[in-house]
N, C-alpha and C positions, 0 to 999 in steps of 0.2 A: 463614537463607535465606527470602526472601519467598515465601509460598505462593500469592500472587495473581499468576499469570502474565499477567494482563490489564493490567498496568501501572496498576492502580487503576481501570480502566474498569468492572469488574463492579459495584463499589460504586455507581457513578454511571450505570449502564447506562440506567435509565429516563429520567433527566434528559437524558443525551446523545442517546438515540434521539428524544426529543420535540423537542429543539433541532435536531438534524440533519434530522429529518423535515420541518421547516418551512423548511429552507435549500436553495438550489440552488447554493451556492458550489462551484465546481469542476466542475459538470456540463458547462458549455459548453467549458471547457478540455479535459476528458477526452473529450468528444464529438469535438472537432477532432482530438485525438491518435488516437482510435479509428478515425476516418475514413481515416487513413493506413495502417491495418493491412489485411491480407487478410480479406475478409468471411468470417464463419463460423468464424474461428480460435478457438483455445483460449487463454483468458486466466486466469492465476492472480492472484487479488486477495488481498494480504496486509493484514490488519487491515480486514476488510470491514464491521465493525460490523453494523448492521441492513440494510445494502444501499442506503440512500438517502443521497444521490442517485447515487453512483458506480456501484454494481453495476447499478442500474436503467438507467443510460445505456448500459452495455455490453450488458446483456441485450436491451434494446429495439433495440440496434444489430445484433442477430443473432449475437452472440458467445456461445460456450460458457464460462460463468464457473465457475471452481473457487475457492471462497472459504474463507479461514481467518481465524478470530478467536479470541481466548482468553477472551472473555466468554460464558459460557453463556446469559445473558439475551439478548445481542445476536444470537448465532447462532440461538437459538430464533425470534427475530423475523425474521431473514433467511430461515430455512427456511419460515416461515409465508408470507412475502411472495413468495418465489421457490422453490416446492417442486420445480421441475425442475432447479434448479442444484445442483451438488455442493458440499457444505460440511462442514467439520470444526471442532470446537471444540478448539483447542490453541494453544499459544504458537508463534509462527513459529520461534523459536529451536530448538524441539524437533521441528518438523514434518518429515516426509519429502516434503512438497510433492506429495502424492498419488502419489509414486513414479513420475513420468512427466515428459515434456518438454512445454514450452509455447511458443506462438508469441509471447506477451508476458506480462509481469508488471507489476502496478501496486501501488503502496503509497502511498496518500494518508493523511497524518496518522499514520504509524507509525514510520518510520526514526528520527526524532529522539527517540522515547520510549525507545529502546534505549541502553545504555551504548556508549561509543566502540568497544570491541572487538566488541561485539555487532553494531554497524552494519557493520563490516568483514566479519564472518563472514556476515551475511545477504546482503551484496552478492556474496560469493564463492558462496554457496549458490544465489542466483538465477542466476548465470552457469552453474552446473552443471545447472540444470533447464531451460535454454533451448536451442533449436536455433540454429545460426549464423544471423545476421540477425535474431534475436529482439529485441524491443524491451522496455526497462525504463523505466518512468516512476515517479518517486517525488518526494515533497515533503520539503523541508527548507530552512530559510533559506539564502540565498546567503552570508551572513556567518557566521564562526565565533562562536557565541554560546551562552550557557546561560540558561534561564529556567524558571519554574514553569509546568507545563501548566495551561491555563485550566480544564480539567474536574476534574482530580484533585489539582492542587497539587504533583505530583511533579516531579522534575528532568527537564528536557528539554535536549538538547544538539544543536546543529548543528555539524558539523565544518567547514563552509564550502565554497563551490563549488570552490575550488582543491584542497582535500583530497579532496573527492568525485571530482573529475576524476582525480586520481592513483589513488585506490582503484579506481575503475571501470576505468581503463586496466590496472591490474595484474590485474584479474579477467577481462580480455579484451573490455571494452566501449570504444566510442568515444562520448564525450559529444557529441551532435549538436546539442542545443538546450537552452536554459533559458528559462522564461517565468513570468509571474505571472498569477494569476487575479484576479477581481474582489474577492476577500477578502484579497488581498495574500500568498497562499500562493505559494511559489517551487517550481517544478517543474524536475527534472533528467530529461532525455530522452536515453537511451543505446541504442545498437545493439551487439549482440554480434558481434564479428568472426569 
């Protein structure tokens, strides 16, 4: 069993943080999504990294961010940058998601790092931690495809938009929109029934 629950990101944490810290890719898309949420709501961010730029957009937007990442280095940077946000260093697969309900959950750059069964389990887990009407936004390519992660070289897999729609529906979500950001990342936006 792989002892690195960060999907290889702990080894490359400093390089990832430096690159992500210079990038605003996804910030505008997440900002538009967040503007549709109730102000001041509680958002769970899965795979928060060091918090730039996604957590920053949410926190600057007045949301209460609860962040999870499996890389100790990235979580330490997150905590330094956002000392008032709640964060834990643990794998999302093993997390109790702060043992509470959320208005929204976001996972940018995470879902496709998990194995196929892990993706299905996380979507079910997200549904269980949200109130009805809660929103779930995550990234994964629209086509069913496998590739090597650009940071770690580990296997990544997208189940594809059709499969995600089916999995989301089985978990109690309605997929309401899909869109792309300026970096070509594909977003799946769902609402819990």
